[in-house]
N, C-alpha and C positions, 0 to 999 in steps of 0.2 A: 730347428724350427727358431725362427726368428723370436726377438723380443720386444714389445713394446709395454709399455708403461705409463698407466695413464692415471693422474689425481684427480679422485675428484669425481668418479665415472659411472656414477650410478643416475646420473641425470642431466638434463640440457647437455650441452658442449661435449663434454666429458663421456656422457654415454656415446652420444653417436659416433665419436672419435674411438672410440673400441671398440662398435660393432663397425666401422668401416675399413678396419683392420683385421676384427672378426673374418667380415666376408670373404678375403681373399685368401682365407686358410693360411694353415700351416704355420698359426702365429700362435706365439706363447703369450698372452695378456695379460700381467700383474693392473689387479686394479684397487684403488683403497677408498673407501670413505667414512664419512662418521657413524650410519647405520648397516649392522651388520644382516638384516632383515631386506634391506634394500640390496646390500652386496648380494647374497644367495639369489635374490629374486633374479638381478643381472645374469650373476654367471647361469644360474640354470635355463633363459631365456637366450643367453648369447649359445653356449654351447649347443644345445639343442636344436636351434636353426643353422649354427653353421659348426657341423661335427670334425669339422678337419682342422678346430681351432680349439685351442685348452685354455681355460682363466683361474688365473690362481685370484685369490682376493684376502684383506686381510682389514680388519676394521683400523682407523688410524683417526685420532683427530689430531690434523699436520700444525695445531697452534702450536702443539708439545712437540719441543723436539726429539726427546725420548722416544717418541712414537714414530717420528720420522725415520730415525735413525734404527730403529725394529724393524720400520718396513723397506728401509734399505738392505738390512740384513739378512730379513726375510726374502729377497730378491736371488741375494748374493748365494743362498744354501740351493736356491732351487733352479738357479741358471748360472753359468757359466759367462755370459754374455749379454749386454744388453743395447739394442740396435736402435730402438727409439724411446726418446722420455719426453712424455707431455706434462707440464705442470701448469696442471689447469685449476685446481682446486683453489677454490675465491669466494669473496665472501662480499656483499656491496650494503651498504649502509648510508642510507641519505643522510645529507645534512651541510650545516654550514661551519669551517672552522670555527670562528667565533662563539657559536652555540652548543657543539656538537656536546655528548654527554662525559664526561673523564671516562677514558680507557678507550673509546674507540679509537682513534688511532693506533693504539698499540695492536686492537685485534685487527684492523685491517691489515697492518706491517706483518703481524704473525702471519695471519694466514695468507696474505698474497703475496707476500715478496719472501719470509723469511724460510717457510714452508720448502719454493723454490729452490732458494739457497743452499739449504741445507740440505735437501733431495740430490740435487744434482751436484754437488761436490763428493758425493758418496759415489754415486753412480757412472759419473763422467770417468771413473777413473778406468774401468773397465772398455770405455771407449776409445781413450788415449792409447791402452793395451794394444788393440786390436787395428787403432787408427783407424775407424771408422766409428760411425752413428752420426743421428741429429736429436738434437732437442728443441722442440716447440714450448716457448714460455706464451699461456693465452692473456695475452695482455690487456687492452681495450681500446676502444676510437678517445679513452679519457685519459690515455695515455700521453695523448698529443696534445689536444683542444679542454681547457678547462671550460667546466659550466656550471651554470647556477645549482647549486645540491648535490655538486658533487665530491666536496668534504676531503675528509680524510681517505674515502676510497680512489679520488684520482690524485693524491698524492702516493696512496703505493702502486698505483697501476701506471706513472711515470715513474716509481721507481724501479720498479718491475723490466720497461723498457730499458733503463740505462743499465741494469745488472744484463740483462738480452745483449747490448750493445757490447760492452764491455767484455763478457762472454765470448761472444763472436772473435773478436780481434785475441784473446787467448787461443782459442782452438783450432784457428786457423790453422798452425803448421802440425796439426795430429790430425788432420783430417776428419776434423769433427764441426758437423754444420752445425748451427746456430740460426734459427727463426724466430723472430716475435709476430705472433699471429694477433693484431688490434678490428675487432669485429666493434662494430656500433650493436644496435638495438636486437636481440636475439631472442627470440621464444625460450624462457625460461624459469624456474621458481620466481627469480627474481621480480618477474611479470603478471604474475599469478595474481588475479581476480581485476587485471589491467583491462578496462571494456574498449578494446580495440579490434578492428576487424583482422585477420590473421595476417594476411599478405599486408599489413603494414609493417611488419617486422620483420627480420629474417629466421630461416629454419636452423635448427642447429648442425643439420644436416649439411647445409650450404658452409658454414665453418671447417665440417668435416671433410669434404670434399677438397676444399682448397689446401689443408694440411696433408691430407695423403696426395695431391698431384705435387706438392713441393718437392713432399721426401722421395719421389718417383723420377725425377731429374736426375740426371746424370751426376755424378762424382765430385765433377769438375763445376757444377754448377750449386748456387744455393740462392734460395727466394728470400732475402733478409728481414725483409717487412711485408706483411699481409694488413692490406686493410679492405675492410668490407665495411659496409653500409648498405641499409636499407634505401632500395628503388627511390625511394620518396624522402631521403634526408633523415637526418639525423632525429632524433625525440625529443 
């Protein structure tokens, strides 16, 4: 079985990505999130719907380096390979740099950047050994364009895009592909309660489709940056 690892995989984009790989069958899917009940529900739903795939779960708070490292160790004990890593876990807290609550920057950086950095460093070793693999970092349109009320979230996402670009250069010689995914407004918990028609935002499955399409390219091609926006533009 090939192996895909998806962080923050019980909701939104992460859930959609886990499902699109499960649907293909013959994948072992490692997922993590903070809520164990949500993880159990996700595993049961995916394995019942796609019995040819296997889902492994672990409760992880990605802000905690020791928990991220434990997740990497958990994966290593259950598999000798990692074919796809999707660094999706993230958090959005709106605000302005000048008046954000103390600690917001640290929370954004720990969740949106450090988690990807630490997990990638551990799992990319297997990819380098096999001269094969694909890493997806779920950035944001906020990685490219500063916007009002973006605050520390935008800072963290700009940093994640920079991490992706550096990693891509480092991994070229090892035949490991690196893609940055920059979605605009997509239905998820971040938009919960917003009074907008469903058609105004993208669906999480739209992002998942593009991730899978990028993975399915030949080994000689890499989709470096995947930028998706709602048809009617940013919000």
